[in-house]
C-alpha positions as a LaTeX table, in Angstrom:
\begin{tabular}{lrrr}
\hline
Residue & $x$ (\AA) & $y$ (\AA) & $z$ (\AA) \\
\hline
Met1 & $-10.02$ & $-82.20$ & 0.23 \\
Arg2 & $-11.35$ & $-84.84$ & $-2.17$ \\
Ile3 & $-8.47$ & $-85.79$ & $-4.47$ \\
Ala4 & $-8.03$ & $-88.21$ & $-7.36$ \\
Val5 & $-4.47$ & $-89.43$ & $-7.94$ \\
Ile6 & $-4.12$ & $-90.77$ & $-11.47$ \\
Gly7 & $-1.36$ & $-93.37$ & $-11.76$ \\
Thr8 & $-0.02$ & $-95.60$ & $-8.98$ \\
Gly9 & 3.67 & $-95.89$ & $-9.80$ \\
Tyr10 & 6.42 & $-94.93$ & $-7.37$ \\
Val11 & 5.28 & $-91.30$ & $-7.25$ \\
Gly12 & 1.53 & $-91.73$ & $-7.57$ \\
Leu13 & 1.15 & $-94.46$ & $-4.98$ \\
Val14 & 3.26 & $-92.62$ & $-2.42$ \\
Ala15 & 1.31 & $-89.42$ & $-3.07$ \\
Ala16 & $-2.06$ & $-91.18$ & $-2.79$ \\
Cys17 & $-1.18$ & $-92.99$ & 0.43 \\
Cys18 & 0.42 & $-89.99$ & 2.12 \\
Leu19 & $-2.45$ & $-87.69$ & 1.17 \\
Ala20 & $-4.90$ & $-90.21$ & 2.63 \\
Lys21 & $-2.82$ & $-90.45$ & 5.79 \\
Ser22 & $-2.99$ & $-86.65$ & 6.07 \\
Gly23 & $-6.78$ & $-86.84$ & 6.15 \\
His24 & $-7.77$ & $-86.21$ & 2.54 \\
Glu25 & $-10.35$ & $-88.37$ & 0.75 \\
Val26 & $-8.38$ & $-90.12$ & $-2.01$ \\
Ile27 & $-9.38$ & $-92.08$ & $-5.08$ \\
Ala28 & $-6.34$ & $-93.68$ & $-6.71$ \\
Val29 & $-7.00$ & $-94.40$ & $-10.39$ \\
Glu30 & $-5.01$ & $-97.16$ & $-12.12$ \\
Lys31 & $-5.78$ & $-98.67$ & $-15.54$ \\
Asp32 & $-3.33$ & $-101.59$ & $-15.25$ \\
Lys33 & $-5.64$ & $-104.42$ & $-14.20$ \\
Ser34 & $-3.00$ & $-106.58$ & $-12.50$ \\
Lys35 & $-1.68$ & $-103.67$ & $-10.44$ \\
Leu36 & $-5.20$ & $-102.52$ & $-9.59$ \\
Asn37 & $-6.14$ & $-106.03$ & $-8.49$ \\
Met38 & $-3.15$ & $-106.15$ & $-6.13$ \\
Leu39 & $-4.03$ & $-102.80$ & $-4.58$ \\
Gln40 & $-7.68$ & $-103.70$ & $-4.15$ \\
Asn41 & $-6.62$ & $-106.90$ & $-2.41$ \\
Gly42 & $-4.34$ & $-105.14$ & 0.03 \\
Met43 & $-1.02$ & $-105.78$ & $-1.70$ \\
Leu44 & 1.61 & $-103.23$ & $-2.74$ \\
Pro45 & 3.04 & $-103.60$ & $-6.27$ \\
Ile46 & 6.24 & $-101.71$ & $-5.35$ \\
Tyr47 & 8.59 & $-101.51$ & $-2.39$ \\
Glu48 & 9.12 & $-98.25$ & $-0.58$ \\
Glu49 & 10.44 & $-97.96$ & 2.95 \\
Gly50 & 7.59 & $-97.07$ & 5.33 \\
Leu51 & 4.87 & $-97.32$ & 2.69 \\
Ser52 & 3.46 & $-100.67$ & 3.79 \\
Asp53 & 2.59 & $-99.36$ & 7.27 \\
Ile54 & 0.76 & $-96.35$ & 5.83 \\
Phe55 & $-0.97$ & $-98.52$ & 3.24 \\
Glu56 & $-2.18$ & $-100.98$ & 5.86 \\
His57 & $-3.48$ & $-98.17$ & 8.06 \\
Ile58 & $-5.38$ & $-96.21$ & 5.40 \\
Thr59 & $-6.89$ & $-99.29$ & 3.73 \\
Lys60 & $-8.02$ & $-100.66$ & 7.07 \\
Asp61 & $-9.72$ & $-97.33$ & 7.86 \\
Lys62 & $-11.09$ & $-97.13$ & 4.27 \\
Arg63 & $-9.52$ & $-93.72$ & 3.68 \\
Ile64 & $-8.50$ & $-94.58$ & 0.13 \\
Val65 & $-10.30$ & $-96.20$ & $-2.80$ \\
Phe66 & $-8.61$ & $-97.83$ & $-5.79$ \\
Ser67 & $-10.43$ & $-97.69$ & $-9.11$ \\
His68 & $-9.99$ & $-97.95$ & $-12.87$ \\
Asp69 & $-12.88$ & $-95.56$ & $-13.53$ \\
Leu70 & $-11.42$ & $-92.09$ & $-14.16$ \\
Lys71 & $-14.75$ & $-90.67$ & $-15.31$ \\
Gly72 & $-16.45$ & $-91.83$ & $-12.15$ \\
Ala73 & $-13.63$ & $-90.59$ & $-9.94$ \\
Leu74 & $-13.76$ & $-87.08$ & $-11.41$ \\
Arg75 & $-17.43$ & $-86.77$ & $-10.40$ \\
His76 & $-16.50$ & $-87.04$ & $-6.73$ \\
Val77 & $-13.32$ & $-84.96$ & $-6.38$ \\
Asp78 & $-12.25$ & $-81.31$ & $-6.34$ \\
Met79 & $-8.65$ & $-81.92$ & $-7.39$ \\
Ala80 & $-6.94$ & $-84.39$ & $-9.74$ \\
Met81 & $-3.23$ & $-85.16$ & $-9.50$ \\
Ile82 & $-1.60$ & $-86.61$ & $-12.60$ \\
Ala83 & 1.20 & $-89.05$ & $-11.74$ \\
Val84 & 1.56 & $-91.18$ & $-14.86$ \\
Gly85 & 4.80 & $-92.24$ & $-16.52$ \\
Thr86 & 6.79 & $-89.95$ & $-18.79$ \\
Pro87 & 9.49 & $-92.29$ & $-20.14$ \\
Ala88 & 12.27 & $-91.29$ & $-22.49$ \\
Thr89 & 12.16 & $-92.18$ & $-26.17$ \\
Ser90 & 15.18 & $-93.52$ & $-28.04$ \\
Asp91 & 16.23 & $-90.02$ & $-29.11$ \\
Gly92 & 15.93 & $-88.54$ & $-25.62$ \\
Arg93 & 12.52 & $-86.92$ & $-26.01$ \\
Val94 & 9.99 & $-87.26$ & $-23.21$ \\
Asp95 & 7.06 & $-89.48$ & $-24.10$ \\
Leu96 & 3.99 & $-87.49$ & $-23.08$ \\
Ser97 & 1.43 & $-89.92$ & $-24.50$ \\
Gln98 & 0.11 & $-90.94$ & $-21.08$ \\
Val99 & $-0.07$ & $-87.33$ & $-19.90$ \\
Asn100 & $-1.92$ & $-86.31$ & $-23.05$ \\
Glu101 & $-4.33$ & $-89.21$ & $-22.68$ \\
Val102 & $-5.18$ & $-88.30$ & $-19.10$ \\
Ala103 & $-5.48$ & $-84.58$ & $-19.88$ \\
Ala104 & $-7.84$ & $-85.28$ & $-22.76$ \\
Ser105 & $-9.95$ & $-87.53$ & $-20.52$ \\
Ile106 & $-10.13$ & $-84.93$ & $-17.76$ \\
Ala107 & $-11.20$ & $-82.27$ & $-20.24$ \\
Glu108 & $-13.88$ & $-84.59$ & $-21.62$ \\
Phe109 & $-15.19$ & $-85.96$ & $-18.33$ \\
Ser110 & $-15.06$ & $-82.86$ & $-16.14$ \\
Gln111 & $-18.51$ & $-81.70$ & $-15.04$ \\
Lys112 & $-17.62$ & $-79.09$ & $-12.41$ \\
Pro113 & $-14.76$ & $-76.66$ & $-11.70$ \\
Met114 & $-11.59$ & $-78.55$ & $-10.83$ \\
Thr115 & $-7.90$ & $-78.08$ & $-10.09$ \\
Val116 & $-5.50$ & $-80.32$ & $-12.02$ \\
Val117 & $-2.08$ & $-80.83$ & $-10.44$ \\
Met118 & 0.83 & $-82.24$ & $-12.45$ \\
Lys119 & 3.12 & $-84.48$ & $-10.37$ \\
Ser120 & 4.65 & $-86.26$ & $-13.40$ \\
Thr121 & 7.94 & $-84.85$ & $-14.62$ \\
Val122 & 7.18 & $-83.00$ & $-17.84$ \\
Pro123 & 9.34 & $-80.72$ & $-20.03$ \\
Pro124 & 9.11 & $-76.95$ & $-19.54$ \\
Gly125 & 6.25 & $-75.66$ & $-21.63$ \\
Thr126 & 4.08 & $-78.75$ & $-21.19$ \\
Gly127 & 1.62 & $-77.09$ & $-18.84$ \\
Glu128 & 0.94 & $-74.24$ & $-21.22$ \\
Met129 & 0.48 & $-76.77$ & $-24.03$ \\
Leu130 & $-2.03$ & $-78.79$ & $-21.98$ \\
Leu131 & $-3.99$ & $-75.65$ & $-21.13$ \\
Arg132 & $-4.10$ & $-74.62$ & $-24.77$ \\
Arg133 & $-4.79$ & $-78.06$ & $-26.23$ \\
Tyr134 & $-7.14$ & $-79.60$ & $-23.67$ \\
Phe135 & $-8.15$ & $-77.68$ & $-20.57$ \\
Ser136 & $-9.21$ & $-74.46$ & $-22.32$ \\
Lys137 & $-11.77$ & $-76.59$ & $-24.19$ \\
Ala138 & $-12.99$ & $-78.56$ & $-21.18$ \\
Asn139 & $-16.64$ & $-78.85$ & $-20.22$ \\
Ala140 & $-15.92$ & $-77.10$ & $-16.91$ \\
Asp141 & $-13.42$ & $-74.53$ & $-15.65$ \\
Ile142 & $-10.04$ & $-76.11$ & $-14.92$ \\
Glu143 & $-7.15$ & $-74.52$ & $-13.03$ \\
Tyr144 & $-3.77$ & $-76.09$ & $-13.78$ \\
Ile145 & $-0.81$ & $-76.34$ & $-11.40$ \\
Ser146 & 2.70 & $-77.69$ & $-11.87$ \\
Asn147 & 3.81 & $-79.34$ & $-8.62$ \\
Pro148 & 7.01 & $-81.30$ & $-9.32$ \\
Glu149 & 8.03 & $-84.05$ & $-6.92$ \\
Phe150 & 11.49 & $-84.45$ & $-5.41$ \\
Leu151 & 11.13 & $-87.94$ & $-3.96$ \\
Arg152 & 14.08 & $-90.30$ & $-3.74$ \\
Glu153 & 13.16 & $-93.89$ & $-4.44$ \\
Gly154 & 13.63 & $-95.90$ & $-1.27$ \\
Lys155 & 13.14 & $-92.75$ & 0.83 \\
Ala156 & 10.03 & $-91.38$ & $-0.86$ \\
Val157 & 7.78 & $-91.47$ & 2.21 \\
Trp158 & 10.37 & $-89.65$ & 4.30 \\
Asp159 & 10.89 & $-87.10$ & 1.54 \\
Trp160 & 7.15 & $-86.53$ & 1.19 \\
Tyr161 & 6.89 & $-85.38$ & 4.80 \\
Asn162 & 10.32 & $-83.73$ & 4.99 \\
Pro163 & 10.88 & $-81.86$ & 1.71 \\
Asp164 & 13.40 & $-79.06$ & 1.28 \\
Arg165 & 10.69 & $-77.09$ & $-0.52$ \\
Ile166 & 7.29 & $-77.44$ & $-2.17$ \\
Val167 & 7.25 & $-75.89$ & $-5.63$ \\
Ile168 & 3.89 & $-74.65$ & $-6.92$ \\
Gly169 & 3.61 & $-73.33$ & $-10.47$ \\
Ser170 & 0.36 & $-71.58$ & $-11.28$ \\
Ser171 & $-1.12$ & $-68.62$ & $-13.11$ \\
Ser172 & $-3.65$ & $-68.20$ & $-10.31$ \\
Arg173 & $-2.74$ & $-67.17$ & $-6.78$ \\
Asp174 & $-6.00$ & $-68.61$ & $-5.45$ \\
Ser175 & $-5.36$ & $-72.09$ & $-6.94$ \\
Ala176 & $-1.77$ & $-71.98$ & $-5.72$ \\
Asn177 & $-2.96$ & $-71.20$ & $-2.20$ \\
Leu178 & $-5.49$ & $-74.05$ & $-2.45$ \\
Leu179 & $-2.72$ & $-76.55$ & $-3.18$ \\
Ala180 & $-0.60$ & $-75.06$ & $-0.39$ \\
Glu181 & $-3.46$ & $-75.87$ & 1.98 \\
Val182 & $-3.37$ & $-79.52$ & 0.85 \\
Tyr183 & 0.18 & $-79.62$ & 2.19 \\
Asp184 & $-0.73$ & $-77.76$ & 5.36 \\
Asp185 & 0.63 & $-80.54$ & 7.59 \\
Ile186 & 4.04 & $-80.43$ & 5.92 \\
Lys187 & 6.46 & $-77.87$ & 7.33 \\
Ala188 & 8.49 & $-76.69$ & 4.35 \\
Pro189 & 8.82 & $-73.49$ & 2.31 \\
Lys190 & 6.07 & $-73.29$ & $-0.30$ \\
Ile191 & 7.45 & $-71.47$ & $-3.32$ \\
Ile192 & 4.95 & $-70.10$ & $-5.82$ \\
Met193 & 5.97 & $-69.25$ & $-9.39$ \\
Asp194 & 4.71 & $-69.52$ & $-12.95$ \\
Ile195 & 3.98 & $-72.94$ & $-14.49$ \\
Thr196 & 6.95 & $-73.18$ & $-16.86$ \\
Ser197 & 9.45 & $-72.08$ & $-14.20$ \\
Ala198 & 8.15 & $-74.78$ & $-11.85$ \\
Glu199 & 8.63 & $-77.37$ & $-14.59$ \\
Met200 & 12.20 & $-76.14$ & $-15.11$ \\
Val201 & 13.02 & $-76.41$ & $-11.38$ \\
Lys202 & 12.64 & $-80.19$ & $-11.53$ \\
Tyr203 & 14.92 & $-80.59$ & $-14.56$ \\
Ala204 & 17.48 & $-78.12$ & $-13.28$ \\
Ser205 & 17.67 & $-79.83$ & $-9.87$ \\
Asn206 & 18.20 & $-83.32$ & $-11.27$ \\
Ala207 & 20.66 & $-82.11$ & $-13.90$ \\
Phe208 & 22.74 & $-80.37$ & $-11.23$ \\
Leu209 & 22.84 & $-83.43$ & $-8.99$ \\
Ala210 & 23.79 & $-85.63$ & $-11.95$ \\
Thr211 & 26.54 & $-83.13$ & $-12.76$ \\
Lys212 & 28.00 & $-83.52$ & $-9.27$ \\
Ile213 & 28.06 & $-87.31$ & $-9.68$ \\
Ser214 & 29.75 & $-87.21$ & $-13.07$ \\
Phe215 & 32.19 & $-84.55$ & $-11.89$ \\
Ile216 & 33.40 & $-86.57$ & $-8.92$ \\
Asn217 & 33.74 & $-89.65$ & $-11.14$ \\
Glu218 & 35.96 & $-87.68$ & $-13.49$ \\
Ile219 & 38.07 & $-86.57$ & $-10.51$ \\
Ala220 & 38.27 & $-90.20$ & $-9.32$ \\
Asn221 & 39.45 & $-91.33$ & $-12.75$ \\
Leu222 & 42.10 & $-88.63$ & $-12.70$ \\
Cys223 & 43.11 & $-89.61$ & $-9.15$ \\
Glu224 & 44.04 & $-93.07$ & $-10.45$ \\
Arg225 & 46.37 & $-91.53$ & $-13.02$ \\
Val226 & 48.16 & $-89.05$ & $-10.75$ \\
Gly227 & 48.29 & $-91.17$ & $-7.58$ \\
Ala228 & 45.75 & $-89.24$ & $-5.52$ \\
Asp229 & 43.03 & $-90.85$ & $-3.37$ \\
Ile230 & 39.39 & $-89.96$ & $-3.96$ \\
Asp231 & 38.52 & $-90.94$ & $-0.39$ \\
Asp232 & 40.65 & $-88.02$ & 0.77 \\
Val233 & 39.77 & $-85.65$ & $-2.04$ \\
Ala234 & 35.96 & $-85.92$ & $-2.11$ \\
Pro235 & 35.27 & $-85.30$ & 1.61 \\
Ala236 & 37.62 & $-82.31$ & 1.67 \\
Val237 & 35.92 & $-80.85$ & $-1.40$ \\
Gly238 & 32.49 & $-81.47$ & 0.13 \\
Met239 & 33.38 & $-79.55$ & 3.29 \\
Asp240 & 33.19 & $-76.37$ & 1.23 \\
Lys241 & 29.74 & $-75.00$ & 2.08 \\
Arg242 & 29.41 & $-73.67$ & $-1.45$ \\
Ile243 & 29.68 & $-77.23$ & $-2.78$ \\
Gly244 & 28.27 & $-79.55$ & $-0.11$ \\
Lys245 & 29.10 & $-83.17$ & 0.67 \\
His246 & 26.16 & $-84.89$ & $-1.03$ \\
Phe247 & 26.43 & $-86.68$ & $-4.40$ \\
Leu248 & 30.23 & $-86.77$ & $-4.25$ \\
Gln249 & 30.54 & $-90.56$ & $-4.04$ \\
Ala250 & 32.66 & $-91.94$ & $-6.88$ \\
Gly251 & 31.67 & $-95.21$ & $-8.52$ \\
Leu252 & 29.48 & $-96.60$ & $-11.27$ \\
Gly253 & 27.45 & $-93.43$ & $-11.67$ \\
Tyr254 & 23.76 & $-92.66$ & $-11.51$ \\
Gly255 & 20.80 & $-94.73$ & $-12.66$ \\
Gly256 & 17.11 & $-95.03$ & $-11.89$ \\
Ser257 & 14.01 & $-93.51$ & $-13.41$ \\
Cys258 & 14.87 & $-89.83$ & $-12.91$ \\
Phe259 & 18.46 & $-88.73$ & $-13.54$ \\
Pro260 & 19.04 & $-90.59$ & $-16.84$ \\
Lys261 & 15.64 & $-89.64$ & $-18.25$ \\
Asp262 & 15.71 & $-86.05$ & $-17.06$ \\
Thr263 & 19.26 & $-85.27$ & $-18.19$ \\
Lys264 & 18.56 & $-86.68$ & $-21.66$ \\
Gly265 & 15.21 & $-84.92$ & $-21.73$ \\
Leu266 & 16.77 & $-81.58$ & $-20.83$ \\
Glu267 & 19.43 & $-82.08$ & $-23.49$ \\
Tyr268 & 16.71 & $-82.69$ & $-26.08$ \\
Ile269 & 14.76 & $-79.64$ & $-24.91$ \\
Ser270 & 17.93 & $-77.58$ & $-25.29$ \\
Leu271 & 18.57 & $-78.81$ & $-28.82$ \\
Phe272 & 14.94 & $-78.30$ & $-29.80$ \\
Asn273 & 15.22 & $-74.71$ & $-28.62$ \\
Asp274 & 18.46 & $-74.16$ & $-30.56$ \\
Tyr275 & 20.75 & $-74.24$ & $-27.51$ \\
Asp276 & 23.84 & $-76.43$ & $-27.27$ \\
Phe277 & 24.03 & $-77.56$ & $-23.62$ \\
Asn278 & 27.63 & $-78.83$ & $-23.73$ \\
Leu279 & 28.01 & $-79.30$ & $-19.97$ \\
Leu280 & 24.97 & $-81.57$ & $-19.82$ \\
Lys281 & 26.23 & $-83.59$ & $-22.79$ \\
Ala282 & 29.45 & $-84.23$ & $-20.89$ \\
Val283 & 27.54 & $-85.30$ & $-17.77$ \\
Ile284 & 25.62 & $-87.91$ & $-19.75$ \\
Glu285 & 28.74 & $-89.13$ & $-21.56$ \\
Val286 & 30.75 & $-89.49$ & $-18.34$ \\
Asn287 & 27.98 & $-91.48$ & $-16.68$ \\
Ala288 & 27.81 & $-93.93$ & $-19.58$ \\
Lys289 & 31.59 & $-94.22$ & $-19.62$ \\
Gln290 & 31.78 & $-95.28$ & $-15.96$ \\
Arg291 & 30.07 & $-98.57$ & $-16.76$ \\
Val292 & 32.50 & $-99.28$ & $-19.57$ \\
Ile293 & 35.43 & $-98.47$ & $-17.28$ \\
Ala294 & 34.07 & $-100.96$ & $-14.74$ \\
Val295 & 33.91 & $-103.73$ & $-17.33$ \\
Arg296 & 37.41 & $-102.87$ & $-18.56$ \\
Lys297 & 38.80 & $-103.14$ & $-15.02$ \\
Val298 & 37.35 & $-106.64$ & $-14.63$ \\
Val299 & 38.42 & $-107.81$ & $-18.09$ \\
Gln300 & 41.99 & $-106.66$ & $-17.54$ \\
Ala301 & 42.07 & $-108.20$ & $-14.07$ \\
Leu302 & 41.04 & $-111.53$ & $-15.60$ \\
Gly303 & 43.83 & $-111.50$ & $-18.14$ \\
Gly304 & 42.13 & $-109.58$ & $-20.92$ \\
Asp305 & 39.35 & $-112.08$ & $-21.69$ \\
Val306 & 36.21 & $-113.05$ & $-19.76$ \\
Met307 & 35.10 & $-115.83$ & $-22.12$ \\
Gly308 & 33.94 & $-118.73$ & $-19.94$ \\
Lys309 & 34.82 & $-116.90$ & $-16.72$ \\
Asn310 & 32.38 & $-116.96$ & $-13.80$ \\
Ile311 & 31.53 & $-113.53$ & $-12.44$ \\
Ala312 & 29.16 & $-112.64$ & $-9.61$ \\
Val313 & 27.34 & $-109.30$ & $-9.65$ \\
Leu314 & 26.02 & $-108.26$ & $-6.26$ \\
Gly315 & 23.23 & $-105.75$ & $-6.64$ \\
Leu316 & 20.73 & $-105.26$ & $-9.46$ \\
Ala317 & 18.65 & $-102.32$ & $-8.24$ \\
Phe318 & 20.03 & $-98.94$ & $-9.23$ \\
Lys319 & 20.48 & $-98.12$ & $-5.54$ \\
Pro320 & 19.76 & $-99.71$ & $-2.13$ \\
Gly321 & 16.26 & $-99.59$ & $-0.69$ \\
Thr322 & 14.32 & $-100.12$ & $-3.92$ \\
Asp323 & 13.41 & $-102.89$ & $-6.33$ \\
Asp324 & 13.70 & $-100.51$ & $-9.30$ \\
Val325 & 16.20 & $-101.63$ & $-11.97$ \\
Arg326 & 15.51 & $-98.91$ & $-14.53$ \\
Glu327 & 18.84 & $-97.64$ & $-15.95$ \\
Ala328 & 20.67 & $-99.62$ & $-13.24$ \\
Pro329 & 24.43 & $-99.75$ & $-13.94$ \\
Ala330 & 24.48 & $-103.44$ & $-13.01$ \\
Leu331 & 22.26 & $-104.38$ & $-15.93$ \\
Asp332 & 24.49 & $-102.67$ & $-18.49$ \\
Ile333 & 27.56 & $-104.30$ & $-16.96$ \\
Ile334 & 25.94 & $-107.74$ & $-16.98$ \\
Asp335 & 24.84 & $-107.32$ & $-20.59$ \\
His336 & 28.38 & $-106.35$ & $-21.61$ \\
Leu337 & 29.97 & $-109.27$ & $-19.74$ \\
Cys338 & 27.50 & $-111.79$ & $-21.16$ \\
Ser339 & 28.11 & $-110.47$ & $-24.67$ \\
Asp340 & 31.82 & $-111.15$ & $-24.12$ \\
Gly341 & 31.12 & $-114.75$ & $-23.09$ \\
Ala342 & 31.17 & $-114.48$ & $-19.30$ \\
Lys343 & 28.91 & $-116.60$ & $-17.09$ \\
Val344 & 27.16 & $-114.25$ & $-14.68$ \\
Asn345 & 25.58 & $-115.00$ & $-11.32$ \\
Ala346 & 23.39 & $-112.11$ & $-10.13$ \\
Cys347 & 22.15 & $-111.40$ & $-6.62$ \\
Asp348 & 19.88 & $-108.77$ & $-5.08$ \\
Pro349 & 17.65 & $-108.67$ & $-1.98$ \\
Met350 & 14.63 & $-107.17$ & $-3.77$ \\
Ala351 & 15.14 & $-106.56$ & $-7.49$ \\
Ile352 & 15.56 & $-110.06$ & $-8.93$ \\
Glu353 & 12.08 & $-110.37$ & $-10.41$ \\
Asn354 & 12.31 & $-106.99$ & $-12.12$ \\
Ala355 & 15.79 & $-107.77$ & $-13.42$ \\
Lys356 & 14.69 & $-111.12$ & $-14.84$ \\
Lys357 & 12.31 & $-109.33$ & $-17.19$ \\
Ile358 & 15.24 & $-107.45$ & $-18.73$ \\
Leu359 & 17.99 & $-110.07$ & $-18.54$ \\
Lys360 & 15.85 & $-113.07$ & $-19.51$ \\
Asn361 & 17.85 & $-113.82$ & $-22.68$ \\
Asn362 & 21.35 & $-113.44$ & $-21.23$ \\
Gly363 & 21.72 & $-116.80$ & $-19.51$ \\
Val364 & 22.16 & $-115.11$ & $-16.14$ \\
Lys365 & 21.67 & $-117.20$ & $-13.01$ \\
Phe366 & 19.88 & $-115.45$ & $-10.16$ \\
Tyr367 & 20.54 & $-115.98$ & $-6.46$ \\
Ser368 & 19.01 & $-114.57$ & $-3.30$ \\
Asn369 & 22.02 & $-115.78$ & $-1.30$ \\
Pro370 & 25.21 & $-113.81$ & $-2.05$ \\
Tyr371 & 27.47 & $-116.61$ & $-0.79$ \\
Glu372 & 25.94 & $-119.02$ & $-3.29$ \\
Ala373 & 26.20 & $-116.42$ & $-6.06$ \\
Cys374 & 29.94 & $-115.94$ & $-5.48$ \\
Ala375 & 30.86 & $-119.63$ & $-5.11$ \\
Gly376 & 33.08 & $-120.83$ & $-7.95$ \\
Cys377 & 33.54 & $-117.36$ & $-9.44$ \\
Glu378 & 36.82 & $-115.78$ & $-10.48$ \\
Ala379 & 35.51 & $-112.25$ & $-9.92$ \\
Val380 & 32.87 & $-110.40$ & $-7.91$ \\
Ile381 & 31.42 & $-106.98$ & $-8.72$ \\
Leu382 & 29.68 & $-104.99$ & $-6.00$ \\
Ala383 & 27.21 & $-102.97$ & $-8.10$ \\
Thr384 & 24.72 & $-101.86$ & $-5.43$ \\
Glu385 & 25.78 & $-101.02$ & $-1.90$ \\
Trp386 & 23.06 & $-102.90$ & $-0.06$ \\
Pro387 & 23.84 & $-102.94$ & 3.70 \\
Glu388 & 23.68 & $-106.75$ & 3.76 \\
Phe389 & 26.40 & $-106.91$ & 1.10 \\
Leu390 & 28.69 & $-104.59$ & 3.05 \\
Lys391 & 28.50 & $-106.92$ & 6.05 \\
Leu392 & 29.43 & $-110.11$ & 4.19 \\
Asn393 & 32.18 & $-112.43$ & 5.41 \\
Trp394 & 34.56 & $-111.70$ & 2.55 \\
Lys395 & 37.13 & $-114.18$ & 3.78 \\
Ala396 & 34.59 & $-116.99$ & 3.58 \\
Ile397 & 33.52 & $-115.84$ & 0.12 \\
Lys398 & 37.11 & $-115.90$ & $-1.14$ \\
Glu399 & 37.54 & $-119.45$ & 0.09 \\
Ser400 & 34.64 & $-120.49$ & $-2.17$ \\
Met401 & 35.98 & $-118.67$ & $-5.24$ \\
Lys402 & 38.56 & $-119.50$ & $-7.90$ \\
Pro403 & 41.78 & $-117.55$ & $-8.61$ \\
Pro404 & 42.60 & $-114.75$ & $-9.28$ \\
Phe405 & 40.01 & $-113.63$ & $-6.67$ \\
Val406 & 39.09 & $-110.30$ & $-8.28$ \\
Leu407 & 36.76 & $-107.91$ & $-6.44$ \\
Leu408 & 35.56 & $-104.72$ & $-8.09$ \\
Asp409 & 34.01 & $-102.37$ & $-5.56$ \\
Gly410 & 31.74 & $-100.44$ & $-7.91$ \\
Arg411 & 30.50 & $-98.13$ & $-5.19$ \\
Asn412 & 33.70 & $-97.53$ & $-3.21$ \\
Ala413 & 31.70 & $-98.83$ & $-0.26$ \\
Leu414 & 33.90 & $-101.59$ & 1.19 \\
Asp415 & 36.79 & $-101.33$ & 3.63 \\
Arg416 & 39.63 & $-101.82$ & 1.18 \\
Gly417 & 42.07 & $-102.74$ & 3.94 \\
Val418 & 39.85 & $-105.63$ & 5.01 \\
Ile419 & 39.34 & $-106.77$ & 1.42 \\
Val420 & 43.03 & $-106.69$ & 0.56 \\
Ser421 & 43.93 & $-108.52$ & 3.79 \\
Cys422 & 41.57 & $-111.33$ & 2.70 \\
Gly423 & 43.74 & $-111.86$ & $-0.37$ \\
Tyr424 & 41.61 & $-110.27$ & $-3.08$ \\
Glu425 & 42.81 & $-108.34$ & $-6.10$ \\
Tyr426 & 40.89 & $-105.23$ & $-5.14$ \\
Tyr427 & 39.72 & $-102.63$ & $-7.66$ \\
Ser428 & 37.64 & $-99.48$ & $-7.17$ \\
Phe429 & 37.36 & $-95.94$ & $-8.53$ \\
Gly430 & 40.06 & $-93.43$ & $-7.64$ \\
Arg431 & 41.24 & $-95.25$ & $-4.52$ \\
Arg432 & 44.76 & $-96.32$ & $-3.68$ \\
Thr433 & 45.09 & $-99.87$ & $-2.38$ \\
Lys434 & 47.05 & $-98.62$ & 0.60 \\
Arg435 & 46.35 & $-95.44$ & 2.56 \\
Leu436 & 48.66 & $-93.26$ & 4.62 \\
\hline
\end{tabular}
């Protein structure tokens, strides 16, 4: 199949490269000149585990072409996948300007029958709107399919080839079967439904996972008040097959490009359709509160005031395995601490450059070496559970710090017994300092 993938962000670039690896002829269209220049010169603008090997292979064999020319690309393909950004606006709405722009261009430039596949996350009802507003007026017949992605950043390549399901939303069985053939090398259930239902599957899935995270954080906060231990509670709860063990890790809460945007987007969709989604409101509120609770723990541990105090934050990406800092808890925490007069040293294996763009006016010092970042600090916050941070020599770090040697384990990822034995004032979420 000859396929154009429009947009080379985390989703689009993974899709383009994996489709090329599967034997399809791919034209990846990107209008950002700096990103396009990197791709055309054999460089990846993002980090994704396993992507560089695929990228090197398909570019060497010339199985993918990178271009800025959408009009030219559409002349040579049978299918166009839209994978542009759909960021949230300040009021929670989903910004569809890039989607609308691409849809209008496809309608204008199309010269032969084509299938358009939506990989971007769009609100339920968007597909029908695009058909009505653009594709029904196109120069050629266009079939539209909603094909939401369920890729985890950092594990996107693995998830592409090992999905739990492939959701295909279409009003045409023939076009749905055509897309199913594109994924013929992927062994997963292919579920066909109408367009709007497929769009809702994406939002419902992310909202449910976010709900599990906020729920277990509420339980962890309650554990602290009643003397229970979340490390005992969460695994026992997760053993219930009706619940499952995943997304029951207490800590700073969720971040990234999907959960925050999609939960707020679904809340807005609910309000717009005259429905008060109270459960989802609580999920969003709890997640925001976790970051405030983290700051409060550190402030109280440092005597109620962080003015002039040196604090190291280990981890800037919203999770390990990615350089993405969008909605990362660490950035909110750093901003709060700096506003209160703290001097912050920040460290991350991959996300420093992206974080600098956001924290450039906060006076934050950036370090690639965690030992240097912690030296001279009164407190350390583990904000992202990078494997290299979990293996640090915490005794050596303490010897380079200043009293009172506070360590906030924002991901409940460290061995608290080891940390306490090193002489730290150890804080976490829902954990007792000593276990039975």
